[in-house]
LOVEXGU-561583 format. One record per residue: x, y, z of N, C-alpha, C in turn; residue in three letters. Coordinates in steps of 0.02 Angstrom, whole numbers, plus 50000, padded with zeros to 5 digits. Example, Ala and Ser with C-alpha at 12.3 -4.5 7.8 and 13.67 -1.06 7.14 Angstrom:
<sites>
506604971650390506154977550390506604983550390ALA 506424988850354506844994750357506455000250394SER 
</sites>
This chain:
<sites>
544935750352219544985745152267544275743252289MET 544125736852291543455734652310543405733952386SER 542795733052410542675732252481542955725552507LYS 542945720452464543145713752485543895712852493ASP 544275717152463544995716152463545325720852514LYS 545725717852557546095721752607546695724952572SER 546875731052591547465734152561548115730552580PRO 548095726452633548695722952655548725715752629PHE 548225713552591548205706652568548795704952522GLN 549015709752483549565708452437550245710052467ASP 550265712252529550895713852561551275707352577ASP 551845706352544552205700052552552475699152623ILE 552615704552659552865703952727552325701452774PHE 551715703852765551165701452807550965694352790LEU 550995692552726550835685652707551355680952738ARG 551985682952740552505678852771552375677852846GLY 552165683152879552025682752951551425678152963ALA 550915678652920550335674152928550535666952915ARG 550955665852865551185659052850551585656252908LEU 552035660152937552425657852995551975656353055ARG 551485660553066551015659453121550625652853111ALA 550425651653050550055645553034550515639453043ARG 551145639953022551615634453030551755633053104GLN 551815638453143551925637553215551335634053247ASN 550735636053227550125632853254550105625553234ALA 550275623953172550285617053149550805612953188ASP 551385615853202551905612353240551665610953311ALA 551335615853342551065614853410550555609253410ARG 550125609153360549615603953355549935597053346GLU 550455596553305550805590153296551125587853361LEU 551445592353398551745590453461551205588153511ARG 550635591453511550085589553554549835582553536HIS 549745581353471549515574753448550015569353466GLU 550665570753459551175565953477551165564453552ALA 551055569653591551005568653664550405564353683GLY 549845565353649549255561253662549375554053642LEU 549715552953586549855546153564550315542653614ALA 550805546253640551255543453690550875541753754GLU 550425546153775550025544953834549575538953824SER 549285538353765548845532653749549225526153754GLU 549835525953726550245519853728550405517953800ALA 550605522953840550765521653910550155519253948PHE 549595522553937548965520853971548765513653956PHE 548775511753892548585504953872549065499853902GLN 549715501253900550205496653927550135495954003ALA 550015501554037549935501354110549345496854129LEU 548785497854097548185493954113548295486554096VAL 548605485254039548735478254019549195474754069ALA 549725478154091550195475254139549855473854205ALA 549465478654229549125477654293548605472154288VAL 548275471554231547785466254221548125459354227ALA 548705458754197549075452354201549235450754274VAL 549485455654310549675454654380549065453154423ILE 548555457254416547965456754459547575450354448ALA 547555448054386547155442054372547565435654380HIS 548195436154396548615430254404548365425854462ALA 548125429054515547885425154572547125424554572ASP 546815425954516546095424754511545695430754489GLY 545735436254526545345442154508545665448454536ARG 545425454154514545675460654535545345462454602LEU 545745462154655545495463754722545395471254730GLU 544975473154778544835480154791545475483954810LEU 545895481054851546525484354872546975485454811ALA 546995480554766547395481154705547125486754661GLU 546475487054656546155492254615546305499154644ARG 546275499754709546415506254741547135508354729ARG 547605503554735548305505154725548425507454653LYS 548085504254605548145506254536547875513254525LEU 547315514854554547025521554547547485526754577VAL 547785525254635548255529954666548845531254620GLU 549125525954592549695526654547549495530354484ALA 548905529054460548645532254400548585539854411PHE 548295541754467548195548854482548875552354491ILE 549355548854521550015551854533550435552554470ALA 550275548654419550685548654358550515554454312SER 551035557954290550915563354241550925560654170SER 551125554354162551185551454095550505549654065ALA 549985549554104549325547754078548875553854073VAL 549165559554058548775565654050548265564653995LYS 547685567354005547155566753955546685560953968GLY 546835556854019546405551254035546135552054106PHE 545535549654116545215550454181545175543654216SER 544975543754279544865537654317544305533654284VAL 543825537054254543285533654218543565529654159THR 544035532654122544365529154067544715522954094ASP 545055523654150545395518054181544905512554200LEU 544345514454229543835509554248543565505754188ALA 543455509354132543215506054071543715501054045HIS 544355503054044544875498454020544945492354065GLU 544915493454130544955487754177544355483054168LEU 543775485954155543185481854144543255477554081ALA 543545480454029543675476753967544135470753981GLU 544675472054017545145466654033544815461454078HIS 544405463654125544065458954170543585454454132SER 543225457354084542785453254042543185448154002ARG 543735450353974544155445853934544425440153978ALA 544645441854039544885436654084544325432054106TYR 543725434654111543145430554129542975425354075GLY 543065427154012542925422553957543475417453948TYR 544095419653944544655415253930545295418353959ASP 545485416354019546055419554052546705418854013PRO 546825413053983547455412053946547505416753886HIS 546975417153847546975421653789547015428953810THR 546665430653864546685437653888547385439553909ALA 547735435053944548425436553964548875437053903GLU 548805432653855549215432953795549105439553758GLN 548475441753755548325448153722548625454053759ARG 548595453853826548875459253866549635459453859ALA 549955453653860550685453353852550895455553782LEU 550495453953732550645456153664550595463753659ALA 550115466553694550045473953696550675477053725CYS 550945473953778551555476553808552155475853761LEU 552185470253727552755468853683552815473853626SER 552245476053599552265480453540552225487853559VAL 552135489353622552065496453642552735500053636SER 552695506153611553285510353603553345514853665LEU 553725512453713553805516053776554535517453790LEU 554645522753826555325524353847555525519753904SER 556165519553919556405515553975556105517754041GLY 556035524254048555735526954109555005524754116GLU 554635524854061553935522654063553885515154079GLN 554345511254052554345504054066554485502754140ARG 554965506354168555115505654239554525508054282GLN 554185513154260553605515754296553055510454298SER 552935507154242552435501854240552635496154286ILE 553275494454286553525489054329553415490954403ARG 553535497154419553455499554488552715499154509GLN 552265501054465551555500654481551355493354491VAL 551625488854450551485481754457551705479254526CYS 552295481454549552535479654617552035482154669HIS 551795488254661551325490954710550675486954711GLN 550445484854652549825480954649549925474054680VAL 550515471054670550655464454700550625464854776ILE 550895470054805550925470554878550315474054908THR 549855476254867549285480054891548845476154939ALA 548735469754926548285465854969548645462755029ASP 549295464155036549675461655093549955454655083GLY 549765451355029550015444655014550365444654947LEU 550935441454945551295440754881551245433454861VAL 550825432154811550735425254787551285423554737HIS 551525417454738552025415454688551775416254616PRO 551125415454605550875416254537550915423654515VAL 550865428254563550935435354547551655436954529GLU 552125433754562552835434754545552985432054475LEU 552675426454459552745423654391552445428354340GLY 551875431254357551555436054311551995442254303ALA 552305444454357552755450154353553345448654306LEU 553605442654311554145440654267553925440754193HIS 553325438354179553065438454110552965445654086ARG 552735449954130552645457054113553325460254098VAL 553815458854140554485461654129554775459254063GLU 554695452854048554935450253983554585453753925ARG 553925454653931553545457953877553765465253869ALA 553935468453924554155475453921554885476053899LEU 555235470453899555935470653879556405472553935GLY 556185471653997556615472954055556655466454095ILE 557225465154123557315458954160557535460454231ALA 557105458954278557275459554349557505466354370GLY 557255471654339557425478454358557955481554315GLY 558295477754274558805480654229558495482254162ALA 558775487254129558515489054063558925486054009GLN 
</sites>
């Protein structure tokens, strides 16, 4: 027997245990990756929906931004993302709305339409949109119209799934 070869390397029972351990680790990694992908989809949809609502009356007010951050921090669905990530995404949407509001809204609504979200996640986004609408103390009719467009893009109508 050489120094390089373990006496247990040819043991079929130990090889089976190592193989099962490796498969279990691979399965955990796949579940983790799937969870991150789901969080990414929810995160992108949340920011897109809030951008549509917030920019409907012109720009994202400080009170609206605060309400979004509060909802973001309270949500467990956006695990893996920080407030800094949220700020970067909001800045991207703000730049897009600054260049061409119509195209920016269409892009945000398209993001919502193609997102793979559960019914619970869609309702959660709708709830955050309601909070952002009422954050500044004024409910503008254009914000209600924007909420309706967000609901249509999410595939929910007036609170029903």
